[in-house]
MIDOSE-1310 file (N, C-alpha, C; in nm, 2 decimals, decimal comma, always signed):
residues 160
mhis	-1,34/-4,07/-1,94/-1,35/-3,95/-2,02/-1,21/-3,87/-2,02; -1,14/-3,87/-1,91/-1,01/-3,80/-1,91/-0,91/-3,87/-2,00; -0,91/-4,00/-2,00/-0,81/-4,07/-2,08/-0,84/-4,04/-2,23; -0,96/-4,05/-2,27/-0,99/-4,02/-2,41/-0,96/-3,88/-2,45
lfaf	-0,99/-3,78/-2,36/-0,95/-3,64/-2,39/-0,80/-3,63/-2,41; -0,72/-3,69/-2,32/-0,58/-3,68/-2,34/-0,53/-3,75/-2,47; -0,59/-3,86/-2,50/-0,56/-3,93/-2,62/-0,59/-3,85/-2,74; -0,70/-3,78/-2,74/-0,74/-3,69/-2,85/-0,64/-3,57/-2,86
iail	-0,60/-3,52/-2,75/-0,50/-3,41/-2,76/-0,37/-3,46/-2,81; -0,33/-3,58/-2,77/-0,20/-3,64/-2,82/-0,21/-3,66/-2,97; -0,32/-3,70/-3,02/-0,34/-3,72/-3,17/-0,32/-3,58/-3,24; -0,38/-3,48/-3,18/-0,38/-3,35/-3,24/-0,23/-3,29/-3,25
tgpg	-0,16/-3,31/-3,14/-0,02/-3,25/-3,14/+0,08/-3,34/-3,21; +0,05/-3,47/-3,21/+0,13/-3,57/-3,29/+0,26/-3,60/-3,23; +0,29/-3,72/-3,21/+0,42/-3,76/-3,14/+0,54/-3,74/-3,23; +0,52/-3,74/-3,36/+0,64/-3,72/-3,45/+0,66/-3,58/-3,49
spvp	+0,59/-3,48/-3,44/+0,60/-3,34/-3,48/+0,74/-3,29/-3,45; +0,79/-3,20/-3,54/+0,93/-3,15/-3,52/+0,93/-3,07/-3,39; +1,03/-3,09/-3,31/+1,05/-3,03/-3,19/+1,19/-2,98/-3,18; +1,21/-2,85/-3,14/+1,35/-2,80/-3,12/+1,43/-2,89/-3,02
elfk	+1,56/-2,87/-3,01/+1,63/-2,94/-2,91/+1,58/-2,91/-2,78; +1,50/-3,00/-2,73/+1,43/-2,98/-2,60/+1,52/-2,95/-2,49; +1,49/-2,84/-2,42/+1,56/-2,80/-2,30/+1,71/-2,78/-2,30; +1,76/-2,76/-2,42/+1,90/-2,73/-2,44/+1,94/-2,61/-2,35
ndqf	+1,86/-2,50/-2,36/+1,89/-2,38/-2,28/+1,84/-2,39/-2,14; +1,76/-2,49/-2,10/+1,71/-2,50/-1,97/+1,79/-2,60/-1,88; +1,90/-2,66/-1,94/+1,97/-2,76/-1,86/+2,03/-2,71/-1,73; +2,06/-2,58/-1,73/+2,12/-2,52/-1,61/+2,02/-2,53/-1,49
llgh	+1,89/-2,53/-1,52/+1,79/-2,54/-1,42/+1,78/-2,67/-1,34; +1,82/-2,78/-1,40/+1,81/-2,91/-1,34/+1,87/-2,91/-1,21; +1,80/-2,96/-1,11/+1,86/-2,98/-0,97/+1,77/-2,90/-0,87; +1,84/-2,87/-0,76/+1,77/-2,81/-0,64/+1,81/-2,67/-0,63
wqce	+1,71/-2,58/-0,59/+1,73/-2,44/-0,57/+1,67/-2,39/-0,44; +1,73/-2,29/-0,38/+1,68/-2,22/-0,27/+1,65/-2,07/-0,32; +1,53/-2,03/-0,29/+1,49/-1,90/-0,35/+1,44/-1,80/-0,24; +1,45/-1,68/-0,27/+1,39/-1,57/-0,19/+1,29/-1,50/-0,28
vsqg	+1,17/-1,48/-0,22/+1,06/-1,42/-0,30/+1,02/-1,29/-0,23; +1,01/-1,18/-0,31/+0,96/-1,06/-0,27/+0,83/-1,03/-0,34; +0,72/-1,01/-0,26/+0,59/-0,98/-0,31/+0,54/-0,85/-0,24; +0,63/-0,76/-0,20/+0,58/-0,64/-0,14/+0,58/-0,65/+0,01
qsqp	+0,59/-0,77/+0,07/+0,59/-0,78/+0,21/+0,73/-0,74/+0,27; +0,74/-0,72/+0,40/+0,86/-0,67/+0,46/+0,97/-0,77/+0,46; +0,94/-0,90/+0,49/+1,04/-1,01/+0,49/+1,02/-1,09/+0,36; +1,13/-1,12/+0,30/+1,12/-1,21/+0,18/+1,07/-1,35/+0,22
lkev	+0,99/-1,41/+0,13/+0,94/-1,55/+0,16/+1,05/-1,64/+0,10; +1,05/-1,77/+0,15/+1,14/-1,87/+0,11/+1,07/-1,97/+0,02; +1,14/-2,01/-0,08/+1,09/-2,12/-0,17/+1,20/-2,22/-0,20; +1,16/-2,34/-0,20/+1,25/-2,45/-0,24/+1,20/-2,51/-0,36
atys	+1,28/-2,53/-0,47/+1,24/-2,57/-0,60/+1,33/-2,68/-0,65; +1,27/-2,78/-0,72/+1,35/-2,88/-0,79/+1,30/-2,90/-0,93; +1,40/-2,89/-1,02/+1,37/-2,91/-1,17/+1,42/-3,04/-1,21; +1,35/-3,11/-1,29/+1,39/-3,24/-1,35/+1,32/-3,26/-1,49
lald	+1,37/-3,35/-1,56/+1,30/-3,39/-1,69/+1,21/-3,50/-1,66; +1,09/-3,50/-1,72/+0,99/-3,61/-1,70/+0,93/-3,66/-1,83; +0,86/-3,77/-1,82/+0,79/-3,82/-1,93/+0,88/-3,84/-2,06; +0,98/-3,92/-2,04/+1,08/-3,95/-2,15/+1,15/-3,82/-2,20
gkwl	+1,17/-3,73/-2,11/+1,25/-3,61/-2,14/+1,17/-3,51/-2,23; +1,04/-3,53/-2,24/+0,96/-3,43/-2,33/+0,91/-3,32/-2,25; +0,92/-3,32/-2,11/+0,86/-3,22/-2,03/+0,97/-3,18/-1,92; +0,97/-3,05/-1,89/+1,05/-3,00/-1,78/+0,95/-3,00/-1,66
llny	+0,99/-3,07/-1,55/+0,90/-3,08/-1,44/+0,96/-2,99/-1,33; +0,87/-2,91/-1,27/+0,91/-2,82/-1,16/+0,82/-2,85/-1,04; +0,88/-2,88/-0,93/+0,81/-2,90/-0,80/+0,87/-2,80/-0,70; +0,78/-2,72/-0,65/+0,83/-2,62/-0,55/+0,73/-2,60/-0,43
rldr	+0,79/-2,55/-0,32/+0,71/-2,52/-0,20/+0,74/-2,38/-0,16; +0,64/-2,29/-0,15/+0,66/-2,16/-0,11/+0,62/-2,15/+0,04; +0,71/-2,12/+0,13/+0,69/-2,11/+0,27/+0,64/-1,97/+0,30; +0,52/-1,95/+0,35/+0,47/-1,82/+0,38/+0,49/-1,79/+0,53
gtkd	+0,57/-1,87/+0,60/+0,60/-1,84/+0,74/+0,48/-1,88/+0,83; +0,38/-1,95/+0,77/+0,27/-2,00/+0,85/+0,25/-2,14/+0,81; +0,14/-2,20/+0,86/+0,11/-2,34/+0,83/+0,06/-2,36/+0,68; +0,03/-2,25/+0,62/-0,03/-2,26/+0,49/+0,07/-2,24/+0,37
svet	+0,18/-2,32/+0,38/+0,27/-2,31/+0,26/+0,20/-2,37/+0,14; +0,25/-2,33/+0,02/+0,18/-2,37/-0,10/+0,28/-2,46/-0,18; +0,23/-2,58/-0,22/+0,31/-2,67/-0,30/+0,26/-2,66/-0,44; +0,35/-2,66/-0,54/+0,31/-2,64/-0,68/+0,39/-2,75/-0,76
taye	+0,32/-2,80/-0,86/+0,38/-2,89/-0,96/+0,35/-2,82/-1,10; +0,45/-2,81/-1,18/+0,44/-2,74/-1,31/+0,51/-2,82/-1,41; +0,46/-2,82/-1,53/+0,52/-2,88/-1,65/+0,54/-2,78/-1,76; +0,66/-2,79/-1,83/+0,68/-2,70/-1,94/+0,72/-2,79/-2,06
gydp	+0,66/-2,77/-2,17/+0,69/-2,85/-2,29/+0,67/-2,76/-2,42; +0,72/-2,81/-2,53/+0,71/-2,74/-2,65/+0,59/-2,79/-2,73; +0,50/-2,70/-2,78/+0,39/-2,73/-2,86/+0,42/-2,69/-3,01; +0,45/-2,79/-3,09/+0,49/-2,76/-3,23/+0,38/-2,70/-3,31
rlrk	+0,25/-2,72/-3,27/+0,14/-2,66/-3,34/+0,13/-2,51/-3,32; +0,15/-2,47/-3,19/+0,16/-2,33/-3,16/+0,29/-2,26/-3,18; +0,39/-2,35/-3,19/+0,53/-2,30/-3,20/+0,57/-2,21/-3,08; +0,52/-2,26/-2,96/+0,54/-2,20/-2,83/+0,58/-2,30/-2,73
wvyt	+0,65/-2,25/-2,63/+0,67/-2,32/-2,51/+0,55/-2,30/-2,42; +0,49/-2,41/-2,36/+0,37/-2,40/-2,28/+0,41/-2,44/-2,14; +0,38/-2,35/-2,04/+0,40/-2,38/-1,90/+0,27/-2,38/-1,83; +0,24/-2,50/-1,76/+0,12/-2,51/-1,69/+0,15/-2,56/-1,54
sfas	+0,09/-2,49/-1,45/+0,11/-2,52/-1,31/-0,02/-2,55/-1,23; +0,00/-2,63/-1,13/-0,12/-2,67/-1,04/-0,07/-2,66/-0,90; -0,14/-2,58/-0,81/-0,10/-2,56/-0,68/-0,19/-2,62/-0,57; -0,14/-2,64/-0,46/-0,21/-2,70/-0,35/-0,32/-2,61/-0,29
dgty	-0,32/-2,48/-0,33/-0,43/-2,39/-0,28/-0,54/-2,39/-0,38; -0,54/-2,47/-0,49/-0,64/-2,48/-0,58/-0,62/-2,39/-0,71; -0,52/-2,31/-0,71/-0,49/-2,23/-0,82/-0,42/-2,30/-0,93; -0,43/-2,25/-1,05/-0,36/-2,31/-1,16/-0,34/-2,20/-1,27
gtsy	-0,25/-2,23/-1,36/-0,22/-2,13/-1,46/-0,15/-2,19/-1,58; -0,16/-2,12/-1,70/-0,09/-2,15/-1,82/-0,04/-2,03/-1,88; +0,09/-2,04/-1,92/+0,15/-1,92/-1,99/+0,23/-1,98/-2,11; +0,27/-1,89/-2,20/+0,33/-1,92/-2,33/+0,46/-1,84/-2,35
sdgw	+0,56/-1,90/-2,41/+0,68/-1,83/-2,44/+0,73/-1,87/-2,58; +0,80/-1,77/-2,64/+0,87/-1,80/-2,76/+1,00/-1,87/-2,74; +1,05/-1,88/-2,62/+1,18/-1,94/-2,58/+1,28/-1,84/-2,54; +1,40/-1,89/-2,52/+1,51/-1,81/-2,47/+1,56/-1,72/-2,58
sgnt	+1,59/-1,60/-2,54/+1,65/-1,50/-2,62/+1,77/-1,45/-2,54; +1,89/-1,50/-2,57/+2,00/-1,47/-2,48/+1,98/-1,54/-2,35; +1,99/-1,46/-2,24/+1,97/-1,51/-2,10/+1,83/-1,49/-2,05; +1,74/-1,45/-2,14/+1,60/-1,42/-2,09/+1,50/-1,50/-2,16
kiyr	+1,40/-1,54/-2,09/+1,28/-1,61/-2,14/+1,16/-1,54/-2,09; +1,07/-1,50/-2,17/+0,95/-1,42/-2,14/+0,82/-1,50/-2,16; +0,74/-1,51/-2,06/+0,61/-1,58/-2,07/+0,50/-1,48/-2,06; +0,39/-1,51/-2,13/+0,27/-1,43/-2,13/+0,15/-1,52/-2,13
paps	+0,04/-1,47/-2,07/-0,09/-1,55/-2,08/-0,14/-1,55/-2,22; -0,24/-1,63/-2,24/-0,31/-1,63/-2,37/-0,37/-1,49/-2,39; -0,38/-1,44/-2,51/-0,43/-1,31/-2,54/-0,57/-1,29/-2,48; -0,65/-1,40/-2,48/-0,79/-1,39/-2,43/-0,80/-1,39/-2,28
derq	-0,69/-1,41/-2,21/-0,69/-1,42/-2,06/-0,71/-1,28/-2,01; -0,80/-1,26/-1,92/-0,83/-1,12/-1,86/-0,71/-1,08/-1,77; -0,64/-1,18/-1,72/-0,52/-1,14/-1,63/-0,40/-1,13/-1,71; -0,36/-1,01/-1,76/-0,25/-0,99/-1,84/-0,12/-0,97/-1,75
flft	-0,01/-1,03/-1,79/+0,11/-1,01/-1,71/+0,23/-1,04/-1,80; +0,35/-1,01/-1,75/+0,47/-1,04/-1,82/+0,56/-1,11/-1,72; +0,59/-1,23/-1,74/+0,67/-1,31/-1,65/+0,81/-1,33/-1,72; +0,91/-1,28/-1,65/+1,05/-1,28/-1,71/+1,14/-1,36/-1,63
atre	+1,20/-1,46/-1,69/+1,30/-1,55/-1,63/+1,44/-1,50/-1,68; +1,54/-1,48/-1,59/+1,67/-1,44/-1,64/+1,78/-1,53/-1,58; +1,86/-1,59/-1,66/+1,97/-1,67/-1,61/+2,09/-1,57/-1,59; +2,13/-1,56/-1,46/+2,24/-1,48/-1,43/+2,37/-1,55/-1,44
nqnr	+2,37/-1,68/-1,40/+2,49/-1,77/-1,42/+2,44/-1,91/-1,40; +2,53/-2,01/-1,40/+2,50/-2,15/-1,38/+2,43/-2,17/-1,24; +2,46/-2,09/-1,14/+2,41/-2,11/-1,01/+2,31/-2,01/-0,96; +2,26/-1,93/-1,05/+2,17/-1,82/-1,00/+2,08/-1,78/-1,12
frer	+1,95/-1,77/-1,09/+1,86/-1,71/-1,18/+1,75/-1,63/-1,11; +1,68/-1,55/-1,19/+1,59/-1,46/-1,13/+1,46/-1,46/-1,21; +1,34/-1,44/-1,14/+1,21/-1,44/-1,20/+1,14/-1,32/-1,15; +1,06/-1,25/-1,24/+0,98/-1,14/-1,19/+0,85/-1,14/-1,28
vdvp	+0,75/-1,08/-1,21/+0,62/-1,07/-1,28/+0,58/-0,92/-1,28; +0,55/-0,87/-1,39/+0,50/-0,73/-1,40/+0,36/-0,74/-1,46; +0,28/-0,64/-1,41/+0,14/-0,63/-1,45/+0,12/-0,49/-1,50; +0,03/-0,47/-1,60/+0,00/-0,34/-1,65/-0,07/-0,25/-1,55
taqg	-0,04/-0,13/-1,55/-0,11/-0,03/-1,46/-0,14/+0,09/-1,54; -0,21/+0,19/-1,49/-0,24/+0,31/-1,56/-0,11/+0,39/-1,59; -0,01/+0,37/-1,50/+0,12/+0,44/-1,52/+0,22/+0,36/-1,60; +0,19/+0,25/-1,65/+0,28/+0,16/-1,73/+0,28/+0,02/-1,68
ssti	+0,36/-0,01/-1,58/+0,36/-0,15/-1,53/+0,42/-0,14/-1,38; +0,39/-0,25/-1,31/+0,43/-0,26/-1,17/+0,48/-0,41/-1,15; +0,59/-0,42/-1,08/+0,64/-0,55/-1,04/+0,57/-0,60/-0,92; +0,50/-0,72/-0,93/+0,43/-0,77/-0,82/+0,50/-0,90/-0,76
fdmt	+0,60/-0,95/-0,83/+0,67/-1,07/-0,78/+0,81/-1,06/-0,83; +0,91/-1,08/-0,74/+1,05/-1,08/-0,77/+1,12/-1,19/-0,69; +1,18/-1,28/-0,76/+1,24/-1,40/-0,69/+1,38/-1,42/-0,74; +1,48/-1,45/-0,65/+1,61/-1,48/-0,68/+1,64/-1,62/-0,63
crrg	+1,69/-1,71/-0,72/+1,72/-1,85/-0,68/+1,87/-1,88/-0,69; +1,92/-1,95/-0,59/+2,06/-2,00/-0,59/+2,06/-2,15/-0,58; +2,15/-2,21/-0,66/+2,16/-2,35/-0,65/+2,19/-2,40/-0,51; +2,13/-2,51/-0,48/+2,16/-2,57/-0,34/+2,04/-2,62/-0,29
């Protein structure tokens, strides 16, 4: 059943659909990163991330491990690709704790790329990735509040 579903999706999106220069602006991400994550706790958490191209260069693959300082670190695999039907970048992640998610982006605007969930998703957020230079980038997640918005996740990554 799964194979036929994926074949059906592939037919819908079409292999010859026009795609922008894939990952031209994401090239700086390729390789290994050491990250510090702030989620409101007193000590920043550590994350190790590796970006690579996968599946004939059509997908950006991200593997990362978030070390919570206990035995329950979380490993995540994520893929990002361009959907020509939606005209959006689609990011989908699957984690070892059973969580998963999908978000959408219009792509890079200068040094910033913003992701949002589907409009029908009850969990609304704004995920912002910012390229600071070739060896450093930052990610943050803001959620709506009664007072405007609140940052619930802030991460800085350095090449290495």
